[in-house]
C-alpha positions in Angstrom: 64.8 126.7 86.9 65.2 123.3 88.5 63.2 121.7 85.7 65.2 123.4 83.0 68.5 122.2 84.6 67.1 118.7 84.8 66.1 118.8 81.1 69.5 120.3 80.0 71.4 117.6 82.0 69.2 114.9 80.4 70.2 116.2 76.9 73.9 116.0 77.9 73.4 112.5 79.2 71.7 111.5 76.0 74.7 112.8 74.0 77.0 110.8 76.2 75.0 107.7 75.6 75.4 108.1 71.8 79.1 108.7 72.2 79.4 105.5 74.4 77.9 103.4 71.7 80.4 104.7 69.1 83.3 104.4 71.6 82.8 100.7 72.5 82.1 99.8 68.8 85.5 101.3 67.9 87.3 99.6 70.8 89.5 102.6 71.5 91.1 101.2 74.6 94.9 101.3 74.8 97.1 98.9 76.7 100.4 100.2 75.3 102.7 100.6 78.4 104.7 103.2 76.4 101.6 105.4 76.3 101.8 105.8 80.1 105.4 107.1 80.1 106.3 110.7 79.5 107.6 111.8 76.2 111.1 113.2 76.2 110.1 116.8 75.7 113.7 118.0 75.3 114.8 115.2 72.9 111.9 113.9 70.8 114.4 111.8 68.9 115.0 109.7 72.0 111.3 109.0 72.2 111.3 108.1 68.5 114.2 105.7 69.0 112.6 104.0 72.0 109.3 103.5 70.1 110.9 102.2 67.0 112.9 99.6 69.0 109.8 98.6 70.9 107.6 98.4 67.8 110.1 96.1 66.1 109.5 93.5 68.7 105.8 94.3 69.3 104.5 91.0 67.9 107.5 88.7 68.4 107.6 85.7 70.8 111.0 84.2 71.3 111.4 80.7 72.8 114.3 78.6 73.8 113.6 74.9 74.2 116.4 73.0 75.9 117.5 69.5 77.1 120.6 67.7 78.3 121.6 66.5 74.8 121.0 67.7 71.2 118.7 64.8 70.2 116.4 65.4 73.2 116.5 69.2 72.5 115.3 68.5 68.9 112.6 66.2 70.2 111.2 68.8 72.7 111.5 71.5 70.1 109.2 69.5 67.8 106.7 69.0 70.7 106.7 72.8 71.4 106.2 73.6 67.7 103.2 71.2 67.4 101.7 72.7 70.5 102.1 76.3 69.3 100.8 75.3 65.8 97.4 74.4 67.5 97.0 78.2 68.3 97.2 79.1 64.6 94.4 81.7 65.0 96.7 83.9 67.2 100.2 82.7 66.5 102.2 82.0 63.4 105.9 80.9 63.0 108.3 83.7 62.1 109.3 83.0 58.5 113.0 82.2 58.3 114.2 82.8 54.7 116.9 80.2 54.2 118.0 82.1 51.1 118.5 85.4 53.0 122.2 84.7 53.7 122.9 83.8 50.1 121.0 87.0 49.0 123.0 89.1 51.4 126.3 87.5 50.3 125.5 88.3 46.6 124.4 91.8 47.6 127.7 92.5 49.4 130.0 90.8 46.8 130.8 93.9 44.7 131.8 95.7 47.9 133.9 92.9 49.5 137.1 94.8 49.3 135.8 97.6 51.7 134.3 95.4 54.4 137.0 94.9 57.1 136.8 94.2 60.8 138.9 96.3 63.2 141.2 93.3 63.7 141.7 92.8 60.0 142.4 96.5 59.6 145.2 96.3 62.2 146.7 93.2 60.7 146.7 94.5 57.1 148.4 97.7 58.3 151.3 96.0 60.0 151.7 92.8 58.0 154.9 92.3 56.0 154.8 91.2 52.4 156.1 87.8 53.5 153.2 87.4 55.9 150.7 88.4 53.3 152.2 86.1 50.7 152.3 83.2 53.1 148.7 83.7 54.0 147.6 83.9 50.4 149.5 80.7 49.5 147.9 78.9 52.5 144.5 80.0 51.3 145.3 79.0 47.7 146.4 75.5 48.6 143.9 74.8 51.4 141.8 71.7 51.0 138.9 72.1 48.6 135.6 72.8 50.2 132.7 75.2 50.5 134.0 78.8 50.0 132.1 82.1 50.0 134.1 83.3 46.9 137.0 82.1 44.7 140.6 82.8 45.6 141.1 85.7 43.1 138.2 87.6 44.7 139.6 87.1 48.3 143.2 85.9 48.2 143.7 86.6 52.0 140.4 85.0 53.1 139.2 88.3 54.7 135.5 87.9 53.9 134.6 84.8 56.0 136.1 86.6 59.0 133.9 89.6 58.4 130.8 87.5 58.2 131.9 85.6 61.3 131.9 88.9 63.1 128.4 89.7 61.9 127.3 86.3 63.1 128.8 87.0 66.5 125.9 89.4 67.2 123.8 86.4 68.3 124.8 83.2 70.1 122.5 81.0 67.9 124.1 79.1 65.1 122.7 76.9 62.4 122.7 73.2 63.1 120.7 70.4 61.4 118.4 73.0 59.9 117.7 74.6 63.3 119.1 77.5 65.2 121.2 76.1 68.1 123.1 77.3 71.1 124.7 75.6 74.1 124.7 77.1 77.6 123.9 76.5 81.3 124.3 72.8 81.0 121.7 72.3 78.1 121.5 72.2 74.4 118.9 74.8 73.1 116.8 75.2 70.0 115.7 78.8 69.2 112.1 79.2 68.0 110.6 82.5 66.9 106.8 83.0 66.5 104.7 86.1 65.8 101.4 87.1 67.3 98.7 87.7 64.6 97.1 90.5 66.7 98.8 93.6 68.1 100.6 93.0 71.3 99.0 96.2 72.7 95.5 95.2 71.9 93.2 94.0 74.7 94.1 90.5 75.7 91.6 88.0 74.4 91.7 85.6 77.3 95.5 85.6 77.3 95.5 83.1 74.3 99.2 83.6 73.4 100.1 82.9 77.0 97.9 79.9 77.1 99.5 78.5 74.0 103.0 79.0 75.4 102.1 77.4 78.7 100.6 74.4 76.8 103.9 74.1 74.9 105.8 74.3 78.1 103.7 71.5 79.7 104.3 69.2 76.6 108.0 69.9 76.6 108.4 69.0 80.3 106.2 65.9 79.9 108.1 64.7 76.8 111.6 64.7 78.3 112.5 64.8 82.0 114.5 67.9 82.8 113.6 69.7 79.6 112.8 73.4 79.8 111.1 76.0 77.7 112.0 79.7 78.2 109.8 82.3 76.5 109.7 86.0 76.3 108.0 88.7 74.2 105.9 91.8 74.3 102.7 89.9 73.6 103.2 87.8 76.8 103.7 91.0 78.9 100.7 92.7 77.2 98.4 89.8 77.9 99.5 89.6 81.6 99.0 93.4 82.0 95.5 93.2 80.3 94.4 90.2 82.4 95.7 91.8 85.6 94.0 95.2 84.8 90.7 93.5 83.9 90.6 91.5 87.1 91.5 94.6 89.2 89.0 96.8 87.4 86.2 94.3 88.2 87.4 93.7 91.7 87.9 97.3 92.7 84.9 98.7 90.8 82.3 96.0 91.5 83.6 95.5 95.0 83.3 99.3 95.8 79.9 99.5 94.1 78.5 96.5 96.1 79.9 97.9 99.4 78.3 101.3 98.6 74.9 99.9 97.8 75.0 97.8 101.0 75.7 100.9 103.0 72.9 102.8 101.4 70.5 99.9 102.1 71.5 99.7 105.8 71.1 103.4 106.2 67.9 104.2 104.3 66.2 100.8 103.9 64.8 102.0 100.6 65.4 101.1 97.0 65.0 104.7 95.8 68.3 105.9 97.3 70.1 102.8 96.0 68.8 103.4 92.5 69.5 107.1 92.4 73.0 106.8 93.9 73.6 104.0 91.4 72.5 106.3 88.6 74.8 109.1 89.7 77.7 106.7 89.8 77.0 105.1 86.4 76.6 108.6 84.8 79.7 109.8 86.5 81.8 106.9 85.0 80.1 107.2 81.6 80.7 111.0 81.3 84.2 110.5 82.6 84.9 108.0 79.9 83.4 110.1 77.1 85.3 113.3 78.2 88.6 111.4 78.5 88.1 109.8 75.0 87.3 113.2 73.5 90.4 114.8 75.1 92.9 112.0 74.5 91.3 110.1 71.6 92.3 106.7 73.2 91.7 105.7 76.8 94.2 103.6 78.6 93.1 100.4 80.4 94.9 101.5 83.6 92.8 104.7 83.5 89.7 102.5 83.9 91.4 100.6 86.7 92.2 103.8 88.5 88.7 105.3 87.6 87.1 102.3 89.3 88.1 103.9 92.6 86.0 106.9 91.7 83.0 104.9 93.0 84.2 105.5 96.5 84.2 109.3 96.0 81.4 110.1 93.6 78.6 108.8 95.8 79.4 111.4 98.5 77.0 113.9 97.1 74.1 111.5 97.0 74.9 110.5 100.6 74.7 114.1 101.8 71.4 114.7 100.0 69.6 111.6 101.3 71.1 111.9 104.8 69.6 115.5 105.0 66.4 114.4 103.3 65.7 111.5 105.7 62.7 112.1 107.9 61.6 115.2 106.1 58.4 115.7 104.0 58.7 115.3 100.2 57.8 119.0 99.8 61.2 120.0 101.5 63.3 118.4 98.7 64.1 121.8 97.1 65.0 123.6 100.3 67.2 120.6 101.4 69.1 120.7 98.2 69.6 124.5 98.4 70.9 124.2 101.9 73.4 121.6 100.8 74.7 123.3 97.6 77.3 125.7 99.1 79.1 122.9 101.0 78.7 120.4 98.1 80.0 122.9 95.6 83.0 123.8 97.7 83.8 120.1 98.3 83.5 119.5 94.5 86.0 122.3 93.8 88.6 121.1 96.2 88.3 117.5 95.0 88.5 118.5 91.3 91.4 120.7 91.8 93.2 117.9 93.7 92.5 115.5 90.8 93.6 117.9 88.2 96.8 118.5 90.1 97.8 115.0 89.0 98.0 116.4 85.4 101.0 118.6 86.4 103.3 115.6 85.9 104.1 114.9 82.2 102.8 111.4 82.4 100.1 110.9 79.8 98.6 108.1 81.9 98.3 110.4 85.0 96.8 113.1 82.9 94.1 110.7 81.6 93.4 109.6 85.2 93.1 113.3 86.3 90.6 114.2 83.6 88.7 111.0 84.0 88.3 111.5 87.8 87.5 115.3 87.6 84.9 114.7 84.9 83.3 111.8 86.8 83.0 113.8 90.0 81.5 116.8 88.2 79.0 114.6 86.4 78.0 112.8 89.7 77.5 116.2 91.4 75.4 117.6 88.5 73.2 114.4 88.5 72.5 114.9 92.2 71.8 118.6 91.9 69.7 118.4 88.7 67.8 115.2 89.1 67.5 114.1 92.7 64.9 116.7 93.8 62.8 115.7 90.8 63.2 112.0 91.0 63.1 111.6 94.8 59.4 111.4 95.5 57.8 109.8 98.5 58.7 109.5 102.2 62.1 108.5 103.4 61.9 107.3 107.0 64.6 107.5 109.6 66.0 104.0 110.2 67.4 102.7 113.5 70.8 102.3 111.9 70.9 105.9 110.7 69.5 107.2 114.0 72.2 105.4 116.0 75.0 106.6 113.7 73.8 110.2 113.6 73.7 110.2 117.5 77.3 108.8 117.7 78.7 112.3 116.9 77.9 113.3 120.5 80.0 110.5 121.8 83.0 111.3 119.6 85.9 112.9 121.6 86.4 116.6 121.0 90.0 118.1 121.1 90.1 120.9 123.7 92.9 122.9 125.3 93.6 120.6 128.2 96.8 119.1 129.6 95.9 115.6 128.5 95.3 116.6 124.9 98.5 118.7 124.8 100.5 115.7 126.1 98.8 113.4 123.5 99.6 115.9 120.8 103.3 116.1 121.9 103.6 112.3 121.8 102.0 112.1 118.4 104.3 114.9 117.1 107.4 113.1 118.4 106.3 109.8 116.7 105.6 111.7 113.5 108.9 113.5 113.5 110.8 110.2 113.9 108.8 108.6 111.2 109.4 111.5 108.8 113.2 111.3 109.6 113.2 107.5 108.8 111.3 108.1 105.5 113.4 107.3 102.4 112.6 108.3 98.8 112.8 105.5 96.2 112.4 106.6 92.6 114.0 103.6 90.8 111.6 102.6 87.9 112.6 99.0 88.5 110.9 99.0 91.9 107.6 99.7 90.0 107.9 96.6 87.9 104.5 94.9 88.0 105.1 92.0 85.5 104.7 88.4 86.8 107.9 87.1 88.3 108.0 84.1 85.9 108.0 86.4 82.9 110.9 88.5 84.3 112.9 85.4 85.1 112.4 84.0 81.6 113.4 87.3 80.1 116.6 87.5 82.1 117.6 83.9 81.3 116.8 84.3 77.6 118.8 87.5 77.5 121.8 85.8 79.2 121.7 82.9 76.7 121.1 84.8 73.5 123.0 88.0 74.5 120.1 90.1 73.2 120.5 93.9 73.2 118.5 95.9 75.6 116.1 98.6 74.2 116.3 100.5 77.5 120.0 101.5 77.3 121.6 102.5 74.0 123.7 105.2 72.3 121.9 107.7 70.1 124.2 109.0 67.3 123.3 112.2 65.4 124.8 114.1 62.6 124.2 116.6 59.8 124.3 113.8 57.2 124.2 110.0 57.2 127.9 110.0 56.4 128.6 112.0 59.6 126.4 109.6 61.6 128.3 106.5 60.4 131.7 108.2 61.0 130.7 109.1 64.6 129.5 105.5 65.2 133.0 104.3 64.1 134.6 106.7 66.6 132.4 105.5 69.4 133.1 101.8 68.6 136.8 102.3 69.0 136.1 103.3 72.7 133.6 100.5 73.2 136.0 97.9 72.0 138.2 98.5 75.0 135.2 98.0 77.3 134.2 94.8 75.5 137.8 93.5 76.0 137.4 94.4 79.7 134.2 92.3 79.8 132.0 95.3 80.8 129.5 94.0 78.3 129.5 91.3 75.6 129.4 93.4 72.4 127.4 95.9 70.4 125.3 96.1 67.3 125.8 99.1 65.0 124.6 100.1 61.6 128.2 101.0 60.6 129.1 97.3 61.1 126.9 96.5 58.1 127.3 99.9 56.3 130.6 101.6 56.9 130.9 105.3 56.2 132.0 106.2 52.6 135.3 107.5 54.0 135.9 104.2 55.8 135.0 102.2 52.7 137.5 104.2 50.6 140.2 103.8 53.2 139.5 100.0 53.6 139.3 99.5 49.9 142.7 101.1 49.4 144.2 99.2 52.4 142.9 95.8 51.1 144.0 96.6 47.5 147.6 97.3 48.7 147.8 94.2 50.9 146.2 91.9 48.3 148.5 93.3 45.6 151.5 92.4 47.7 150.0 89.0 48.4 149.3 88.3 44.7 152.8 89.4 43.8 154.3 87.0 46.4 152.2 84.2 45.0 153.2 85.0 41.5 156.9 85.0 42.5 156.5 81.7 44.3 154.4 79.8 41.7 155.4 81.5 38.5 151.8 82.2 37.7 150.3 85.7 37.3 146.9 85.7 39.1 144.8 88.8 38.7 142.8 90.4 41.5 139.0 90.6 40.9 137.3 93.9 40.1 135.0 95.5 42.6 132.4 98.3 42.5 133.8 101.7 41.8 131.2 103.6 43.8 130.8 103.1 47.6 127.8 101.4 49.2 125.3 104.1 50.0 122.6 104.1 52.8 119.7 104.2 50.2 121.1 101.1 48.4 121.8 99.3 51.6 118.4 99.9 53.1 116.8 98.6 49.9 118.9 95.4 50.0 118.4 92.1 51.7 120.9 92.6 54.5 119.1 95.7 56.0 116.4 93.7 57.7 118.9 92.8 60.5 119.6 96.4 61.4 116.9 98.5 59.9 115.2 99.4 63.2 118.4 101.0 64.4 118.6 103.5 61.5 116.2 106.3 62.4 117.0 108.4 59.4 115.9 112.0 59.3 114.2 113.6 62.3 113.8 117.3 61.9 116.9 118.5 60.1 119.3 115.8 61.5 120.1 112.2 60.9 120.0 109.6 63.7 121.0 106.0 64.3 121.0 103.8 67.4 124.0 101.7 68.6 122.7 98.9 70.9 124.6 96.9 73.5 124.6 93.1 74.1 125.2 91.3 77.3 124.9 94.3 79.6 123.9 92.6 82.8 125.5 94.7 85.5 123.8 98.1 86.3 126.9 99.2 88.1 128.8 99.4 84.8 126.4 101.9 83.3 128.5 105.0 84.4 131.5 103.6 82.5 129.4 103.5 79.3 128.2 107.1 79.8 131.9 108.1 80.4 132.7 106.6 76.9 130.8 109.4 75.2 133.0 112.1 76.8 134.6 114.3 74.2 132.6 112.7 71.3 130.4 115.1 69.5 126.9 113.9 68.4 126.9 110.9 70.8 124.3 110.7 73.5 124.1 107.9 76.1 120.4 107.0 76.7 119.4 105.1 79.8 115.6 105.2 79.7 115.3 103.4 83.0 117.5 106.0 84.7 115.9 108.9 82.8 112.4 107.9 83.9 113.6 107.2 87.4 115.1 110.7 87.5 111.9 112.1 86.2 109.9 110.3 88.9 112.1 111.8 91.5 111.9 115.3 90.1 108.2 115.3 89.9 107.9 113.7 93.3 109.7 116.9 94.6 107.5 119.2 92.5 104.3 117.5 93.6 105.5 117.7 97.2 105.9 121.5 96.8 102.5 121.6 95.1 100.9 119.9 98.2 102.3 122.6 100.5 101.0 125.3 98.1 97.7 123.5 97.8 97.2 123.4 101.6 97.8 127.2 101.8 95.4 127.8 98.9 92.7 125.6 100.5 93.1 127.3 103.9 92.5 130.7 102.2 89.5 129.3 100.4 88.1 127.9 103.6 88.9 131.1 105.4 86.7 133.0 102.9 83.8 130.7 103.8 84.2 129.9 107.5 86.4 132.7 108.8 88.4 132.0 112.0 87.0 128.5 112.2 88.4 127.4 108.9 91.3 125.6 110.6 88.9 123.0 111.9 88.2 121.7 108.4 91.9 122.1 107.3 94.0 120.7 110.1 92.7 117.1 110.0 93.9 116.8 106.4 97.3 118.2 107.3 97.7 115.8 110.2 96.5 112.9 108.0 99.2 113.7 105.5 101.9 113.9 108.1 100.8 110.8 109.9 100.6 108.8 106.7 104.2 109.8 105.7 105.3 108.9 109.2 103.7 105.5 109.0 105.5 104.9 105.7 108.8 105.8 107.4 108.1 103.5 110.4 107.4 100.5 108.3 110.2 101.1 105.8 107.9 101.7 102.9 109.6 103.9 100.2 108.3 107.4 99.3 107.5 107.4 95.6 105.9 109.8 93.2 102.7 107.7 93.3 102.6 108.0 97.1 102.8 111.7 96.9 100.0 111.7 94.3 97.8 109.9 96.8 98.6 112.7 99.3 97.5 115.2 96.7 94.1 113.7 96.5 93.9 113.6 100.3 94.2 117.4 100.2 91.0 117.6 98.1 88.9 114.8 99.6 89.9 114.9 103.2 88.9 118.6 103.6 85.4 117.6 102.4 84.6 116.0 105.7 85.4 119.1 107.7 83.5 121.3 105.2 80.3 119.4 105.7 80.6 119.4 109.5 81.3 123.1 109.6 78.4 123.8 107.2 76.0 121.9 109.4 77.4 122.1 113.0 75.8 119.7 115.4 73.7 118.2 112.6 73.6 114.4 113.0 72.6 114.0 109.3 75.8 115.7 108.2 77.9 113.3 110.4 76.0 110.4 108.9 76.8 111.5 105.4 80.4 112.1 106.3 80.7 108.6 108.0 79.1 106.9 104.9 81.4 108.8 102.5 84.4 108.0 104.6 83.6 104.3 104.8 82.9 104.0 101.1 86.1 105.8 100.2 88.1 103.5 102.5 86.6 100.5 100.8 87.5 101.8 97.4 91.1 102.8 98.0 91.6 99.9 100.4 90.9 97.6 97.4 93.2 99.7 95.3 96.0 99.1 97.8 95.7 95.4 97.0 96.5 96.1 93.3 99.3 94.0 91.8 100.5 97.1 90.0 103.1 98.6 92.4 102.3 102.2 91.4 98.6 101.8 92.1 99.3 99.9 95.2 101.5 102.7 96.6 98.9 105.2 95.6 96.1 103.2 97.2 98.0 102.6 100.4 98.7 106.3 100.9 95.0 107.0 100.3 93.9 104.3 102.7 96.1 105.3 105.6 95.4 109.0 105.0 91.6 108.6 104.7 91.4 106.5 107.9 93.4 109.1 109.8 91.4 112.1 108.5 88.1 110.3 109.0 89.0 109.6 112.6 90.4 113.1 113.3 87.8 115.3 111.6 85.0 114.9 114.2 87.5 115.7 117.0 87.9 119.2 115.6 84.1 120.0 115.2 82.7 123.2 116.6 81.9 123.2 120.3 78.1 123.3 121.2 76.7 126.8 121.5 76.1 127.9 125.0 72.4 128.2 125.9 71.3 131.9 126.4 69.7 132.7 129.7 
């Protein structure tokens, strides 16, 4: 039977090897940060809007190059352009079509009469014939110069103001063939470039970032005091990829090296090192293949998290070789059979704990759960199926292992004495105070792991350009595109009051470029009446009889607009049909104060089909909700584990269970004492403690008084501490919080578990 299992597992490993070759050739690794976030299950249109807004900027790199005066700003802009052009294999300048404005003007010309700003609409409604005539005469006799249209087509000069309002959606203005703006004591030139590769592909040595930094250095060297501010998804993606790659190698290789050193010190033989290394390698390979088959693409952070698996998956090999040490080779089978009940129970508790991570609707967490559960199972099967067959020869007891095995007798044992009761009371008091001081923190902004310089540049660039935020917006829905545009107009009337109150700088809406057909008809009639009065006044004053130009009879439709040259500016905000409904997005500019967000949500009150979307707040709320759910799951899990242990160990089950409970409580208390916030990822670390911490007690109860079992527990504990200790050094706040909870909990449980071991049996007379 053992040989058949070994052969069967070998066939599985062979299939995994074939799959690995195909996987790495296809490069199916994902670094898209949106893939880690939960989909909005109740409102898929919100997820669609978020992705469309993010995809639009997926390859764009925006730069502002500034100096004290305009001449110097142009000089450093040329320096930056030359530096970026040297990275032509990864960057290309965003093509600015100088004829785009002329094409848009020609496109809108037949519809000029129905394009009015709110201010124009109010003025035309209340203006007297004398005011209209005076304005028309002023426009007629103004000095000759460049005009967007002749006087007959626009006697009141309405169209330039409409275009001026559209230009107000950005702070940049044309100047000397460049895009210019002035702010914060500098003159700035706006440069836009595009990455030639996907921003969410694996970073190839952070080459876009390197090109931007080279441009920054040349700008600062060319003109003293000059600055370059850059932002873009490619820069964030490269920073995330570089950070994840470094952490993966540091955590994974560091853990592996520590484990192999421990194995060498304990057994002084290459055979355990090689076999434990094989179990770890196969565990990671199987985990990667299973995850790829379940999710199609594997996220890079899943590999970073999975690197910590090294600190757990070697436990089974440790237990086998610790029990095998000093025994004849012929006892390999009996040794394995004696270990299987405890190892299987430990595997079940650990896998259940890992899979509990998948309860939260975070695709990234679900990947990590599947990866870890599959990796642990594969490592266990490798030990069970192959180790008895491959472990040939003698394995002597080393001095290191002998001393460590004997140390269990010197470990304190908790007994029912006054000293222990007083100690327990003091610890309970400290834990209670720590738990009382513990404060939850679910704000997504606290989990921001991007480099500080990128965040600072993003904020400065947003201030200067007044760029809209893709994290907060209004989602407008309706039965038809006409209803969507009409509802946008109703919302804008409320937002105009907030803009006047300086709550935010402005907004960008599809209906600014494409009014509803009802609005077009109303504005066309309004402008026709006003211009007829103006033309009549001019005719009466001059004796001439000018005629008003003819305009399109049919209104501008969404299909015609989206096919035209003006749609590029706003196309990403028109979601179109999702299901049976039509959707659009209204974005906000200059929203810099988070305290004003409730006022924006209040603006939707009473408006049908308008939804305020604050993705930051939504995900923060989701983090808090699942933190509470996972907290309840931990309590239920501890009850289930106690029942499982009771079925195996009876009345002594509490000895394996209580150290993990105490480790969880003490970890939470320590977080409270030091002021560390309680987050979802902290709770997820405690979920794993439930599965892995109980393992130590299981092995000590399975083999009471056995020094070999204590040796294996000690080695497993130290290696786990090394793995998650390194994870606590991660620059990713979520992983750092997770790793810190695991580190503190594992240390506590590892120290406490031997204190609850079974008392020695009394000698019979």
